[in-house]
KOLNUMAR-303358 format. One line per 10 residues: number of its first residue (from 1); their letters; for each residue x, y, z of C-alpha. Coordinates in steps of 0.25 Angstrom, whole numbers. Last residue first. Layout:
% KOLNUMAR-303358
NUM = A = X Y Z  ... .
This chain:
% KOLNUMAR-303358
355 = GVGPVNDMTI = -19 23 16  -24 13 26  -37 5 23  -52 5 22  -55 18 29  -70 19 29  -71 14 44  -61 25 48  -70 35 44  -69 46 33 .
345 = TDEVGADTEK = -82 46 26  -92 52 35  -82 63 40  -77 66 26  -91 66 19  -101 73 27  -98 87 34  -99 94 21  -92 106 15  -90 102 0 .
335 = VPRARLVITG = -76 102 -4  -71 115 -10  -67 114 -25  -57 126 -27  -53 127 -13  -53 112 -11  -45 110 -23  -35 121 -19  -34 114 -5  -32 101 -11 .
325 = VVASVIAGIA = -21 105 -20  -13 112 -9  -16 100 1  -12 90 -10  1 97 -13  5 99 1  2 84 5  9 78 -7  21 87 -5  22 83 10 .
315 = MGGLVGVAGG = 21 68 6  32 70 -5  41 77 5  38 66 15  43 55 6  54 62 -2  59 71 9  59 59 18  67 49 9  81 50 14 .
305 = RPILPLYALI = 80 37 22  67 30 18  53 35 23  46 23 29  46 28 43  39 41 39  28 36 30  20 28 41  19 41 49  15 49 37 .
295 = SGPSAAAVLG = 4 39 35  0 31 23  -3 19 32  5 11 27  18 17 22  24 7 12  39 5 13  52 12 11  45 25 7  48 33 -6 .
285 = ADTIQFWLAQ = 54 45 -12  62 47 -24  62 62 -22  56 66 -36  46 54 -35  41 56 -21  39 71 -25  31 67 -37  23 58 -29  20 69 -19 .
275 = SMGGAWMALI = 15 78 -29  7 67 -36  0 64 -23  -3 78 -19  -8 83 -32  -17 70 -33  -22 71 -19  -26 85 -21  -33 82 -34  -40 71 -27 .
265 = MIPHGLIYPF = -47 82 -20  -57 83 -32  -64 71 -26  -70 79 -14  -77 68 -6  -68 57 -11  -56 66 -9  -59 69 6  -64 55 7  -50 49 4 .
255 = YVEHIGGFFH = -44 56 15  -47 46 26  -42 34 17  -27 39 19  -26 33 32  -11 36 35  -13 39 50  -4 51 50  -8 57 37  -22 52 35 .
245 = IIITGPASQK = -27 51 49  -21 65 52  -26 71 39  -40 66 42  -41 73 55  -37 86 48  -46 84 36  -59 82 44  -63 96 46  -60 100 32 .
235 = WMGKGAIWYA = -68 89 25  -79 91 36  -82 105 32  -73 111 21  -60 108 15  -49 119 12  -38 117 22  -41 104 29  -46 98 15  -33 103 10 .
225 = ILMGLGPGPS = -25 96 21  -33 83 18  -28 84 4  -14 86 9  -14 74 18  -19 65 7  -8 70 -2  3 67 9  -2 54 15  7 45 6 .
215 = SELMFWVSQG = 2 31 4  -2 31 -11  11 36 -17  20 33 -5  24 18 -5  26 19 -20  37 29 -18  46 17 -14  58 15 -5  70 6 -2 .
205 = TEAAEAVGLP = 74 5 -17  72 -10 -21  63 -15 -10  56 -1 -10  52 -3 -25  46 -16 -22  39 -11 -10  34 1 -16  27 -7 -28  21 -17 -18 .
195 = GFLGHNIANN = 15 -5 -10  11 3 -22  1 -7 -28  -7 -15 -17  -3 -8 -5  -4 7 -9  -14 5 -21  -24 -4 -15  -23 3 -1  -26 16 -8 .
185 = LFLVKAVEIP = -39 11 -15  -48 19 -6  -54 26 -18  -47 38 -13  -34 31 -15  -37 27 -29  -38 41 -33  -26 45 -26  -17 34 -32  -23 36 -46 .
175 = LDVLPLLGAD = -17 50 -47  -5 47 -38  2 39 -49  4 51 -57  15 56 -47  23 44 -50  24 47 -65  39 51 -66  41 41 -77  51 34 -68 .
165 = VIGESLAGLA = 41 33 -57  30 27 -66  40 18 -72  45 12 -59  30 10 -55  28 2 -68  41 -6 -67  37 -10 -53  23 -14 -57  29 -22 -69 .
155 = DLIGQMIPSI = 39 -29 -60  28 -32 -49  20 -38 -60  31 -47 -65  35 -51 -51  20 -55 -49  21 -64 -61  34 -70 -57  29 -73 -43  16 -79 -48 .
145 = VQKAVIALVT = 22 -90 -57  33 -98 -50  33 -93 -36  18 -91 -35  15 -104 -42  25 -112 -32  19 -104 -20  5 -108 -24  8 -122 -25  15 -122 -11 .
135 = ALIGLSFNDI = 4 -114 -5  -6 -124 -10  1 -136 -4  4 -129 9  -11 -124 11  -16 -138 8  -6 -144 17  -9 -135 29  -24 -136 27  -24 -151 24 .
125 = LMEFGEPASP = -16 -154 37  -24 -145 45  -37 -151 41  -32 -165 43  -39 -169 56  -53 -170 49  -52 -172 34  -51 -159 26  -64 -158 17  -68 -144 21 .
115 = QLAADVKKAA = -53 -139 21  -50 -143 7  -58 -134 -2  -59 -121 6  -44 -123 10  -40 -123 -5  -49 -111 -8  -42 -103 4  -29 -107 0  -31 -102 -14 .
105 = WASAPGFVMA = -36 -89 -8  -24 -88 0  -15 -90 -12  -23 -78 -18  -21 -69 -6  -6 -70 -6  -6 -71 -21  -10 -56 -24  -5 -48 -13  8 -56 -11 .
95 = GFFQPDSAGV = 11 -56 -26  9 -41 -26  18 -40 -14  29 -48 -21  42 -41 -17  51 -42 -29  60 -53 -35  49 -63 -36  48 -78 -34  51 -78 -19 .
85 = AIATTVVAGI = 40 -68 -17  29 -76 -25  33 -88 -16  32 -80 -3  19 -75 -8  13 -89 -10  18 -93 4  12 -80 11  -1 -82 4  -2 -96 8 .
75 = VGGRHGHVMK = 0 -93 23  -9 -81 23  -20 -89 17  -18 -99 28  -18 -88 38  -32 -82 33  -37 -85 19  -38 -72 11  -33 -62 20  -22 -71 25 .
65 = GGTYGILIPL = -17 -73 11  -16 -58 9  -8 -57 22  1 -68 19  4 -63 5  6 -49 11  16 -55 22  23 -63 11  25 -50 3  31 -43 15 .
55 = LYVIMPGVME = 40 -54 19  46 -59 6  52 -48 -3  50 -36 6  55 -43 19  66 -51 12  72 -39 6  72 -29 18  77 -39 28  91 -38 23 .
45 = SLGENPAWGT = 91 -24 27  94 -28 41  108 -33 37  112 -22 28  108 -11 38  106 3 33  99 12 44  91 22 37  90 15 24  98 15 11 .
35 = PIFLATILGW = 105 2 13  92 -4 18  91 -4 33  81 6 38  71 9 27  71 -5 23  68 -10 37  58 1 38  51 -3 25  51 -18 29 .
25 = AIFAGINPIV = 45 -15 43  35 -6 36  31 -17 26  29 -27 38  20 -17 45  12 -15 33  8 -30 33  -6 -29 37  -7 -18 27  -2 -26 15 .
15 = MGSMAGGVRQ = -12 -38 13  -25 -30 17  -20 -19 8  -20 -28 -3  -34 -33 0  -39 -19 2  -33 -15 -12  -40 -27 -18  -53 -24 -11  -52 -9 -15 .
5 = ISEKM = -49 -13 -29  -62 -21 -30  -70 -9 -23  -64 0 -33  -68 -9 -45 .
């Protein structure tokens, strides 16, 4: 099951990560030019809506389709995603992630049936019309049937996320997050679930806390500091270099072996993650777009005006609490002093994605 989830998460990441630059561009435009931004501009802020509703989902739908069936898959994925976006009132990232690849798969099957029997000289004509006709049919179905369904799913997820925040339960969300992360499911969580929730919220309020719950480097930084202070052997010696890769490079995967090798250290991650989430909730903190990779350098440009205390304060609290709890845990339950494990496990070949 873990491998299946990892494959799904990898596919979601493969659709989102190549387009992160566009997400950051939208986030910067939002942070700068909306009425509450750093440099409010009514004319330039008109770009915000069309980009979030149409451009970004279409890019994801195209990328997902291209992953399945090359450029032709990307074209039909973009067409179907446009139809879903037109029929819904909120940004349809879930629809793009599901039906961009699905429509490309349908095109791939049609091509496999028609291309071998295409008369010589008519290959291009048959290819273009078969793709156009299939795209038309799927676009109609997407607009009339799929789009309302996806809007209903998004409404339900939005209501659930709003209920979690209103009930003051946001810190508890960190419990499954940290477990899933060390199983290398971080991209599935961040890009597959929290990203769409964050974009939908940011489109309404200009920022979202969902962008930070998985990607914040604070708790991981604190846990590595604890190893630096109270660890032994290669665990201790490798911690400073890992801190640089994690905190400044945003590659969270490099700290996962420190928990897998000494599972009780998940307590430090839980303590840091829940503490920072509580601070985020108290200060109403959020980023204007997804920070990818989860680096302090990626965070800084995406902090909304007046939000530095909430964002950076929460990150600092997460790091401090995680470091204190991690140090206590390592003093009480020392990690085995060994030269194997961290050095052998943490290699860039083993890093499947960006944290």
